VOPAGU-2260 file (C-alpha; in pm, 1 decimal, decimal comma):
REM VOPAGU-2260
SITE   aa  ch    i         X         Y         Z
SITE  UNK   A    0   -4415,6    2219,7   -2951,5
SITE  UNK   A    1   -4309,0    1873,3   -2840,1
SITE  UNK   A    2   -4595,6    1846,9   -2588,4
SITE  UNK   A    3   -4869,9    1927,1   -2839,1
SITE  UNK   A    4   -4733,4    1790,5   -3167,6
SITE  UNK   A    5   -4515,4    1491,4   -3081,6
SITE  UNK   A    6   -4717,1    1406,6   -2769,7
SITE  UNK   A    7   -5004,6    1329,4   -3007,7
SITE  UNK   A    8   -4831,8    1002,4   -3100,4
SITE  UNK   A    9   -4857,2     890,9   -2738,1
SITE  UNK   A   10   -5236,3     925,9   -2726,9
SITE  UNK   A   11   -5339,2     833,1   -3082,0
SITE  UNK   A   12   -5443,9     491,2   -2949,2
SITE  UNK   A   13   -5746,1     660,6   -2788,8
SITE  UNK   A   14   -5859,9     788,4   -3128,9
SITE  UNK   A   15   -5780,2     448,0   -3280,0
SITE  UNK   A   16   -6011,7     274,7   -3031,1
SITE  UNK   A   17   -6290,5     521,4   -3117,9
SITE  UNK   A   18   -6241,4     478,1   -3491,5
SITE  UNK   A   19   -6239,7      99,2   -3449,6
SITE  UNK   A   20   -6592,2     122,8   -3310,5
SITE  UNK   A   21   -6733,6     374,5   -3559,0
SITE  UNK   A   22   -6559,7     272,5   -3881,6
SITE  UNK   A   23   -6523,0     -93,0   -3782,4
SITE  UNK   A   24   -6901,5    -116,3   -3766,3
SITE  UNK   A   25   -6907,5       0,0   -4128,9
SITE  UNK   A   26   -6670,6    -277,9   -4237,5
SITE  UNK   A   27   -6329,0    -112,3   -4212,2
SITE  UNK   A   28   -6046,0    -336,3   -4092,6
SITE  UNK   A   29   -5806,3    -250,5   -3809,5
SITE  UNK   A   30   -5516,7    -223,3   -4052,5
SITE  UNK   A   31   -5711,3      25,4   -4267,7
SITE  UNK   A   32   -5811,9     234,3   -3966,1
SITE  UNK   A   33   -5462,6     230,7   -3818,6
SITE  UNK   A   34   -5331,1     382,6   -4143,5
SITE  UNK   A   35   -5455,3     720,9   -4015,5
SITE  UNK   A   36   -5198,4     708,6   -3736,7
SITE  UNK   A   37   -4934,0     559,3   -3967,1
SITE  UNK   A   38   -4967,9     844,6   -4214,0
SITE  UNK   A   39   -4930,3    1101,7   -3936,3
SITE  UNK   A   40   -4614,8     943,1   -3794,2
SITE  UNK   A   41   -4479,4     852,6   -4138,7
SITE  UNK   A   42   -4507,6    1207,4   -4267,1
SITE  UNK   A   43   -4370,6    1337,1   -3937,4
SITE  UNK   A   44   -4038,4    1177,4   -4031,0
SITE  UNK   A   45   -4060,3    1142,4   -4409,5
SITE  UNK   A   46   -4144,1    1504,0   -4485,5
SITE  UNK   A   47   -3811,2    1603,6   -4329,5
SITE  UNK   A   48   -3651,7    1555,6   -4673,3
SITE  UNK   A   49   -3839,1    1870,8   -4773,8
SITE  UNK   A   50   -3846,9    2040,7   -4433,1
SITE  UNK   A   51   -3468,1    2014,2   -4391,3
SITE  UNK   A   52   -3369,3    2209,2   -4704,7
SITE  UNK   A   53   -3651,5    2459,4   -4640,1
SITE  UNK   A   54   -3516,4    2526,2   -4290,2
SITE  UNK   A   55   -3161,3    2556,9   -4426,0
SITE  UNK   A   56   -3274,8    2819,5   -4675,8
SITE  UNK   A   57   -3542,1    3017,2   -4491,3
SITE  UNK   A   58   -3461,4    2956,0   -4123,9
SITE  UNK   A   59   -3641,4    2787,8   -3837,8
SITE  UNK   A   60   -3911,9    3055,0   -3792,9
SITE  UNK   A   61   -4070,2    2971,4   -4128,7
SITE  UNK   A   62   -4064,4    2603,0   -4038,7
SITE  UNK   A   63   -4220,7    2659,8   -3696,1
SITE  UNK   A   64   -4505,0    2882,1   -3817,3
SITE  UNK   A   65   -4580,1    2653,2   -4112,7
SITE  UNK   A   66   -4593,6    2349,7   -3882,5
SITE  UNK   A   67   -4816,7    2535,3   -3638,8
SITE  UNK   A   68   -5073,0    2631,0   -3904,7
SITE  UNK   A   69   -5071,8    2310,6   -4112,5
SITE  UNK   A   70   -5085,8    2075,6   -3811,7
SITE  UNK   A   71   -5363,4    2268,8   -3638,8
SITE  UNK   A   72   -5564,4    2291,0   -3960,7
SITE  UNK   A   73   -5529,7    1915,8   -4016,4
SITE  UNK   A   74   -5679,5    1839,5   -3675,1
SITE  UNK   A   75   -5956,4    2095,3   -3724,1
SITE  UNK   A   76   -6058,5    1961,3   -4064,6
SITE  UNK   A   77   -6054,3    1604,9   -3926,7
SITE  UNK   A   78   -6338,9    1702,5   -3695,4
SITE  UNK   A   79   -6571,6    1731,0   -3995,5
SITE  UNK   A   80   -6465,9    1405,0   -4164,2
SITE  UNK   A   81   -6714,5    1122,3   -4206,3
SITE  UNK   A   82   -6512,9     897,9   -4438,7
SITE  UNK   A   83   -6189,1     714,5   -4362,9
SITE  UNK   A   84   -6007,1     854,6   -4667,6
SITE  UNK   A   85   -6079,2    1204,8   -4541,0
SITE  UNK   A   86   -5906,4    1121,5   -4212,9
SITE  UNK   A   87   -5609,0     995,9   -4413,8
SITE  UNK   A   88   -5570,4    1341,6   -4569,6
SITE  UNK   A   89   -5636,4    1552,4   -4258,2
SITE  UNK   A   90   -5546,8    1374,3   -3934,4
SITE  UNK   A   91   -5292,1    1171,7   -4129,1
SITE  UNK   A   92   -5110,7    1367,3   -4401,4
SITE  UNK   A   93   -5177,2    1729,0   -4298,2
SITE  UNK   A   94   -5109,5    1678,5   -3929,3
SITE  UNK   A   95   -4804,7    1464,1   -4013,8
SITE  UNK   A   96   -4655,1    1739,4   -4231,5
SITE  UNK   A   97   -4712,4    1993,8   -3955,5
SITE  UNK   A   98   -4554,3    1764,1   -3697,3
SITE  UNK   A   99   -4256,7    1705,6   -3928,1
SITE  UNK   A  100   -4186,2    2076,4   -3956,5
SITE  UNK   A  101   -4214,6    2128,6   -3581,6
SITE  UNK   A  102   -4014,9    1815,4   -3496,9
SITE  UNK   A  103   -3721,6    1909,2   -3720,7
SITE  UNK   A  104   -3688,9    2256,6   -3569,3
SITE  UNK   A  105   -3727,7    2123,9   -3215,1
SITE  UNK   A  106   -3461,3    1858,6   -3277,4
SITE  UNK   A  107   -3207,5    2068,4   -3467,8
SITE  UNK   A  108   -3200,2    2389,0   -3260,1
SITE  UNK   A  109   -3143,9    2276,3   -2894,6
SITE  UNK   A  110   -2817,6    2083,3   -2969,3
SITE  UNK   A  111   -2665,3    2407,2   -3100,5
SITE  UNK   A  112   -2688,0    2557,8   -2752,7
SITE  UNK   A  113   -2509,7    2272,8   -2572,3
SITE  UNK   A  114   -2191,7    2068,6   -2589,7
SITE  UNK   A  115   -2126,7    1858,0   -2278,9
SITE  UNK   A  116   -2491,0    1818,3   -2175,7
SITE  UNK   A  117   -2650,7    1778,7   -2517,1
SITE  UNK   A  118   -2818,1    1447,5   -2424,7
SITE  UNK   A  119   -2969,8    1591,5   -2106,2
SITE  UNK   A  120   -3093,2    1898,3   -2294,2
SITE  UNK   A  121   -3261,9    1683,2   -2558,3
SITE  UNK   A  122   -3405,1    1457,6   -2288,6
SITE  UNK   A  123   -3568,1    1755,2   -2117,4
SITE  UNK   A  124   -3699,9    1890,7   -2449,1
SITE  UNK   A  125   -3848,5    1561,5   -2563,0
SITE  UNK   A  126   -3985,0    1482,0   -2218,2
SITE  UNK   A  127   -4257,3    1719,2   -2335,1
SITE  UNK   A  128   -4395,1    1438,0   -2551,3
SITE  UNK   A  129   -4430,0    1213,9   -2246,9
SITE  UNK   A  130   -4575,9    1491,6   -2034,0
SITE  UNK   A  131   -4820,6    1569,6   -2312,3
SITE  UNK   A  132   -4923,2    1205,1   -2333,8
SITE  UNK   A  133   -4953,9    1184,5   -1954,5
SITE  UNK   A  134   -5191,3    1480,1   -1935,5
SITE  UNK   A  135   -5379,1    1414,9   -2258,5
SITE  UNK   A  136   -5429,1    1048,1   -2170,2
SITE  UNK   A  137   -5669,6    1167,6   -1902,0
SITE  UNK   A  138   -5804,6    1478,6   -2076,8
SITE  UNK   A  139   -5885,9    1331,5   -2420,7
SITE  UNK   A  140   -6105,3    1042,9   -2289,0
SITE  UNK   A  141   -6286,9    1288,2   -2059,8
SITE  UNK   A  142   -6348,7    1522,2   -2352,8
SITE  UNK   A  143   -6472,3    1236,1   -2573,2
SITE  UNK   A  144   -6715,7    1128,1   -2303,8
SITE  UNK   A  145   -6833,2    1487,6   -2250,6
SITE  UNK   A  146   -6854,6    1636,6   -2601,0
SITE  UNK   A  147   -6778,8    1353,4   -2845,3
SITE  UNK   A  148   -6479,3    1282,2   -3065,2
SITE  UNK   A  149   -6540,7    1559,7   -3318,8
SITE  UNK   A  150   -6551,2    1843,8   -3067,3
SITE  UNK   A  151   -6252,0    1681,8   -2897,1
SITE  UNK   A  152   -6057,5    1717,5   -3221,7
SITE  UNK   A  153   -6158,8    2085,2   -3247,3
SITE  UNK   A  154   -6051,5    2157,9   -2890,9
SITE  UNK   A  155   -5722,1    1976,3   -2945,8
SITE  UNK   A  156   -5665,5    2174,2   -3266,4
SITE  UNK   A  157   -5697,0    2500,2   -3069,1
SITE  UNK   A  158   -5465,4    2367,8   -2797,9
SITE  UNK   A  159   -5213,1    2260,2   -3062,7
SITE  UNK   A  160   -5220,6    2603,5   -3228,1
SITE  UNK   A  161   -5170,6    2793,7   -2901,4
SITE  UNK   A  162   -4876,9    2576,8   -2787,2
SITE  UNK   A  163   -4693,9    2569,2   -3119,7
SITE  UNK   A  164   -4755,0    2939,2   -3193,0
SITE  UNK   A  165   -4596,5    3024,8   -2858,1
SITE  UNK   A  166   -4295,6    2807,8   -2948,0
SITE  UNK   A  167   -4267,2    2977,9   -3287,3
SITE  UNK   A  168   -4257,3    3315,7   -3113,0
SITE  UNK   A  169   -3992,3    3235,6   -2852,3
SITE  UNK   A  170   -3764,2    2970,4   -3007,2
SITE  UNK   A  171   -3438,6    3098,6   -3152,6
SITE  UNK   A  172   -3100,8    2965,5   -3260,6
SITE  UNK   A  173   -2771,5    3086,5   -3109,9
SITE  UNK   A  174   -2670,5    3415,0   -3273,5
SITE  UNK   A  175   -2320,5    3294,2   -3356,7
SITE  UNK   A  176   -2464,4    2984,4   -3525,4
SITE  UNK   A  177   -2756,3    3149,0   -3698,8
SITE  UNK   A  178   -2594,2    3085,8   -4036,7
SITE  UNK   A  179   -2482,8    3286,7   -4340,8
SITE  UNK   A  180   -2712,8    3514,7   -4540,2
SITE  UNK   A  181   -2988,0    3340,1   -4731,0
SITE  UNK   A  182   -2811,5    3366,8   -5064,8
SITE  UNK   A  183   -2514,4    3172,5   -4928,6
SITE  UNK   A  184   -2702,1    2899,9   -4744,7
SITE  UNK   A  185   -2694,0    2547,5   -4873,8
SITE  UNK   A  186   -3032,5    2407,6   -4966,4
SITE  UNK   A  187   -2929,2    2049,8   -5034,5
SITE  UNK   A  188   -2861,7    1748,1   -4815,9
SITE  UNK   A  189   -2499,6    1636,5   -4789,6
SITE  UNK   A  190   -2519,5    1271,0   -4893,9
SITE  UNK   A  191   -2147,1    1206,6   -4849,3
SITE  UNK   A  192   -2233,3    1101,8   -4491,5
SITE  UNK   A  193   -2376,6     782,8   -4640,9
SITE  UNK   A  194   -2021,9     668,8   -4717,6
SITE  UNK   A  195   -1950,3     630,0   -4345,6
SITE  UNK   A  196   -2009,9     264,7   -4239,5
SITE  UNK   A  197   -2080,5     380,3   -3884,0
SITE  UNK   A  198   -2352,8     614,2   -4004,6
SITE  UNK   A  199   -2504,8     337,8   -4215,8
SITE  UNK   A  200   -2527,2     110,0   -3911,9
SITE  UNK   A  201   -2706,0     391,0   -3728,3
SITE  UNK   A  202   -2923,9     434,3   -4039,6
SITE  UNK   A  203   -3038,7      68,9   -4025,6
SITE  UNK   A  204   -3099,5      76,4   -3648,9
SITE  UNK   A  205   -3309,6     391,4   -3686,7
SITE  UNK   A  206   -3508,9     227,8   -3966,6
SITE  UNK   A  207   -3591,0     -71,3   -3746,4
SITE  UNK   A  208   -3689,2     160,7   -3461,3
SITE  UNK   A  209   -3946,0     313,5   -3696,8
SITE  UNK   A  210   -4121,6     -23,7   -3718,4
SITE  UNK   A  211   -4135,7     -60,7   -3339,4
SITE  UNK   A  212   -4210,2     252,6   -3141,7
SITE  UNK   A  213   -4575,1     338,9   -3209,7
SITE  UNK   A  214   -4731,4     -10,1   -3196,9
SITE  UNK   A  215   -4786,2     -32,2   -2816,7
SITE  UNK   A  216   -4905,5     328,5   -2799,5
SITE  UNK   A  217   -5169,7     247,5   -3060,6
SITE  UNK   A  218   -5282,6    -101,4   -2960,0
SITE  UNK   A  219   -5265,9     -99,7   -2578,9
SITE  UNK   A  220   -5625,5      36,5   -2544,0
SITE  UNK   A  221   -5761,5    -233,0   -2778,3
SITE  UNK   A  222   -5556,1    -501,6   -2599,4
SITE  UNK   A  223   -5690,0    -381,2   -2264,4
SITE  UNK   A  224   -6044,7    -424,3   -2393,9
SITE  UNK   A  225   -6009,8    -751,6   -2585,1
SITE  UNK   A  226   -5778,5    -946,6   -2351,7
SITE  UNK   A  227   -5822,9    -799,9   -2003,2
SITE  UNK   A  228   -6179,0    -669,1   -2039,0
SITE  UNK   A  229   -6104,9    -306,2   -1949,6
SITE  UNK   A  230   -6274,0       7,5   -2082,9
SITE  UNK   A  231   -6058,4     106,8   -2384,7
SITE  UNK   A  232   -6148,1     473,1   -2346,4
SITE  UNK   A  233   -6097,6     530,5   -1973,4
SITE  UNK   A  234   -5857,9     250,6   -1871,6
SITE  UNK   A  235   -5685,5     251,7   -2209,6
SITE  UNK   A  236   -5628,2     624,6   -2174,5
SITE  UNK   A  237   -5491,3     576,1   -1825,1
SITE  UNK   A  238   -5245,9     311,7   -1948,5
SITE  UNK   A  239   -5129,6     552,2   -2220,0
SITE  UNK   A  240   -5087,3     821,0   -1954,7
SITE  UNK   A  241   -4874,7     589,7   -1740,9
SITE  UNK   A  242   -4669,3     491,3   -2045,2
SITE  UNK   A  243   -4624,7     856,4   -2141,6
SITE  UNK   A  244   -4532,3     963,5   -1788,3
SITE  UNK   A  245   -4266,2     692,3   -1770,8
SITE  UNK   A  246   -4154,9     802,8   -2116,7
SITE  UNK   A  247   -4102,9    1159,9   -1994,5
SITE  UNK   A  248   -3897,0    1048,2   -1693,2
SITE  UNK   A  249   -3701,4     800,2   -1903,7
SITE  UNK   A  250   -3605,1    1055,9   -2165,1
SITE  UNK   A  251   -3445,5    1285,9   -1906,8
SITE  UNK   A  252   -3261,3    1005,8   -1723,5
SITE  UNK   A  253   -3154,4     841,9   -2049,9
SITE  UNK   A  254   -3026,1    1178,4   -2173,6
SITE  UNK   A  255   -2812,0    1215,2   -1860,2
SITE  UNK   A  256   -2687,5     857,4   -1898,1
SITE  UNK   A  257   -2601,3     920,6   -2262,2
SITE  UNK   A  258   -2386,2    1219,1   -2166,1
SITE  UNK   A  259   -2198,1    1017,0   -1904,5
SITE  UNK   A  260   -2178,2     667,6   -2055,9
SITE  UNK   A  261   -2196,4     730,6   -2430,0
SITE  UNK   A  262   -2505,2     783,3   -2644,8
SITE  UNK   A  263   -2466,0     471,6   -2860,8
SITE  UNK   A  264   -2401,7     244,8   -2561,7
SITE  UNK   A  265   -2709,0     374,5   -2380,1
SITE  UNK   A  266   -2924,5     354,0   -2693,8
SITE  UNK   A  267   -2820,8      -8,7   -2752,9
SITE  UNK   A  268   -2916,4    -105,2   -2396,9
SITE  UNK   A  269   -3247,5      82,9   -2395,9
SITE  UNK   A  270   -3356,5     -53,4   -2734,5
SITE  UNK   A  271   -3290,5    -404,6   -2605,7
SITE  UNK   A  272   -3477,2    -345,6   -2279,5
SITE  UNK   A  273   -3773,7    -194,9   -2465,9
SITE  UNK   A  274   -3786,6    -508,5   -2680,1
SITE  UNK   A  275   -3769,1    -737,8   -2377,0
SITE  UNK   A  276   -4051,5    -545,2   -2207,1
SITE  UNK   A  277   -4283,3    -652,5   -2488,5
SITE  UNK   A  278   -4280,5   -1005,1   -2345,0
SITE  UNK   A  279   -4456,4    -867,4   -2035,1
SITE  UNK   A  280   -4723,2    -730,0   -2267,2
SITE  UNK   A  281   -4743,2   -1056,3   -2459,5
SITE  UNK   A  282   -4844,8   -1257,1   -2152,8
SITE  UNK   A  283   -5036,0    -985,4   -1963,4
SITE  UNK   A  284   -5375,0   -1098,1   -1836,7
SITE  UNK   A  285   -5436,3    -843,7   -1560,8
SITE  UNK   A  286   -5446,4    -467,4   -1531,6
SITE  UNK   A  287   -5143,4    -479,2   -1300,2
SITE  UNK   A  288   -4935,5    -655,4   -1565,6
SITE  UNK   A  289   -5036,1    -395,9   -1823,5
SITE  UNK   A  290   -4935,4    -118,5   -1583,9
SITE  UNK   A  291   -4596,7    -287,4   -1531,7
SITE  UNK   A  292   -4545,0    -313,6   -1906,4
SITE  UNK   A  293   -4654,5      47,5   -1958,1
SITE  UNK   A  294   -4397,4     170,1   -1705,3
SITE  UNK   A  295   -4108,2     -36,7   -1841,4
SITE  UNK   A  296   -4181,9      17,6   -2209,6
SITE  UNK   A  297   -4255,8     385,1   -2158,3
SITE  UNK   A  298   -3928,5     439,7   -1971,1
SITE  UNK   A  299   -3699,3     275,4   -2227,5
SITE  UNK   A  300   -3881,0     322,3   -2559,4
SITE  UNK   A  301   -3821,3     695,5   -2613,3
SITE  UNK   A  302   -3441,2     687,8   -2608,7
SITE  UNK   A  303   -3419,9     739,7   -2985,3
SITE  UNK   A  304   -3568,3    1088,5   -2962,5
SITE  UNK   A  305   -3340,4    1183,0   -2673,8
SITE  UNK   A  306   -3018,2    1049,8   -2823,8
SITE  UNK   A  307   -3069,9    1092,3   -3198,9
SITE  UNK   A  308   -2901,8    1434,1   -3209,6
SITE  UNK   A  309   -2607,0    1323,5   -2994,3
SITE  UNK   A  310   -2545,4    1003,2   -3190,0
SITE  UNK   A  311   -2579,5    1176,0   -3527,0
SITE  UNK   A  312   -2360,0    1472,0   -3426,4
SITE  UNK   A  313   -2090,6    1241,7   -3290,0
SITE  UNK   A  314   -2082,1    1039,5   -3611,6
SITE  UNK   A  315   -2109,8    1313,6   -3877,1
SITE  UNK   A  316   -2010,9    1626,2   -3678,3
SITE  UNK   A  317   -2209,4    1940,1   -3597,4
SITE  UNK   A  318   -2141,8    2083,7   -3941,9
SITE  UNK   A  319   -2347,3    1805,0   -4101,8
SITE  UNK   A  320   -2601,1    1761,3   -3820,8
SITE  UNK   A  321   -2888,7    1900,0   -4028,3
SITE  UNK   A  322   -2817,7    1659,2   -4314,0
SITE  UNK   A  323   -2767,0    1370,1   -4073,6
SITE  UNK   A  324   -3093,6    1429,7   -3890,1
SITE  UNK   A  325   -3283,5    1467,8   -4216,6
SITE  UNK   A  326   -3152,3    1132,6   -4342,4
SITE  UNK   A  327   -3218,8     957,4   -4009,9
SITE  UNK   A  328   -3572,8    1094,3   -3988,2
SITE  UNK   A  329   -3628,7     995,5   -4349,6
SITE  UNK   A  330   -3519,9     638,5   -4283,2
SITE  UNK   A  331   -3782,7     621,3   -4007,2
SITE  UNK   A  332   -4053,0     686,0   -4265,1
SITE  UNK   A  333   -4119,5     335,5   -4406,6
SITE  UNK   A  334   -4151,0     188,7   -4057,5
SITE  UNK   A  335   -4373,6     461,1   -3921,2
SITE  UNK   A  336   -4585,5     457,7   -4235,1
SITE  UNK   A  337   -4643,7      84,1   -4259,1
SITE  UNK   A  338   -4590,9     -65,3   -3912,8
SITE  UNK   A  339   -4945,2      -9,9   -3786,2
SITE  UNK   A  340   -5107,2    -166,3   -4095,2
SITE  UNK   A  341   -4852,5    -450,6   -4071,1
SITE  UNK   A  342   -4933,2    -499,9   -3702,8
SITE  UNK   A  343   -5305,7    -489,9   -3780,0
SITE  UNK   A  344   -5264,0    -743,0   -4059,6
SITE  UNK   A  345   -5064,5    -976,1   -3833,3
SITE  UNK   A  346   -5339,9    -952,3   -3571,2
SITE  UNK   A  347   -5617,0   -1017,5   -3822,4
SITE  UNK   A  348   -5443,4   -1321,2   -3971,4
SITE  UNK   A  349   -5332,9   -1473,2   -3640,3
SITE  UNK   A  350   -5650,2   -1372,3   -3449,1
SITE  UNK   A  351   -5417,9   -1316,6   -3154,7
SITE  UNK   A  352   -5212,8   -1030,4   -3016,3
SITE  UNK   A  353   -4908,4   -1247,2   -2935,8
SITE  UNK   A  354   -4779,8   -1261,2   -3293,3
SITE  UNK   A  355   -4819,0    -886,4   -3333,6
SITE  UNK   A  356   -4634,5    -819,9   -3007,7
SITE  UNK   A  357   -4359,5   -1063,5   -3109,5
SITE  UNK   A  358   -4312,8    -862,9   -3430,0
SITE  UNK   A  359   -4280,6    -544,6   -3224,1
SITE  UNK   A  360   -4024,6    -700,9   -2989,8
SITE  UNK   A  361   -3819,8    -835,1   -3281,8
SITE  UNK   A  362   -3781,4    -487,4   -3435,3
SITE  UNK   A  363   -3648,8    -340,7   -3109,6
SITE  UNK   A  364   -3414,1    -631,7   -3037,7
SITE  UNK   A  365   -3271,6    -621,1   -3390,8
SITE  UNK   A  366   -3212,0    -245,6   -3364,3
SITE  UNK   A  367   -3039,3    -294,9   -3028,9
SITE  UNK   A  368   -2816,0    -568,3   -3171,3
SITE  UNK   A  369   -2705,3    -340,3   -3456,0
SITE  UNK   A  370   -2617,8     -62,3   -3210,3
SITE  UNK   A  371   -2408,9    -305,5   -3004,3
SITE  UNK   A  372   -2228,9    -394,0   -3326,9
SITE  UNK   A  373   -2179,7     -21,4   -3394,2
SITE  UNK   A  374   -2012,8      10,0   -3053,3
SITE  UNK   A  375   -1760,6    -259,4   -3143,5
SITE  UNK   A  376   -1709,3    -105,6   -3487,5
SITE  UNK   A  377   -1629,0     230,8   -3329,1
SITE  UNK   A  378   -1385,7      67,4   -3088,5
SITE  UNK   A  379   -1220,6    -118,0   -3376,6
SITE  UNK   A  380   -1185,6     203,9   -3579,1
SITE  UNK   A  381   -1082,3     392,7   -3262,6
SITE  UNK   A  382   -1365,4     643,7   -3301,3
SITE  UNK   A  383   -1417,3     655,1   -2925,9
SITE  UNK   A  384   -1598,6     989,9   -2926,3
SITE  UNK   A  385   -1888,3     832,2   -3116,0
SITE  UNK   A  386   -1944,2     554,3   -2861,5
């Protein structure tokens, strides 16, 4: 599930570079084209406000099968689109809804099986996104060169269906935590968690992360072409593969570190380091520098996905984990929905990537600063378990 659905975010930049050429020639701006990817990632998190109560009421199997079918159908229908607005509805909204359903189930179920090693377990699960990006970063450009972008979308739709259908068949929740009968299940989100100042700090940090994460994954192929003079399809795909591979390794190691050192402490450090890595990208003029940035950013940038369940569970408790995750994913929505158009607009107005990259770095550094403040707040309130 994570490999096929969430790994898509890691390689969308390849599709973005292709759409820049085809739709850009017809007058579409980068910010308008990038809205396809923004819609997909935005709905991936924003639709959780509906997916969460649906999973509470009907169980994770309904969520998994719905995500499998809707996401696969969105990719398949995108292969017959010839207008940008059609891509908004298919590769954007439909795929995003499918990814949201799959992401919520994949995030909520594994923590129920673990206590001490929850961060490591989530790191291994979400390493699938990096592994997917690593493999697909080589496969997708090869497919585009061989059969074109439309048949590539059809092949990816089949791959997505097979992977997520298998997950829907085998994934299950612990029997003792499977929940009460349907008639007794709660179908609303517990908003009392918003009264916790610690949770609200985590809320703001997660919102800022939403404005940061996807920008390098989307714009590194275009940067490689415009600044360094590399092939955006082949070399851009390879850079995304390197970034995704480092992301997979980082998620596992960061998960282990979170278990040992504290999830919030590790998240604060990794957010800050991801922001600092953007300055390598800002001044990169060679392929080697881009590779160095891809490794560093890839390693540190995915910590949110690894640690989100641990941080949320430690703050609100396992009993309210579903509500907490739904709220945190929802707060990611504005950033994921608008950050790519914002980044594209900054680039178009400045006619330079440096301003856009500075914006990306600022979001990460601000999120890291808030998490450091959350650490001190927890120490002040003696909530050590949440550090």
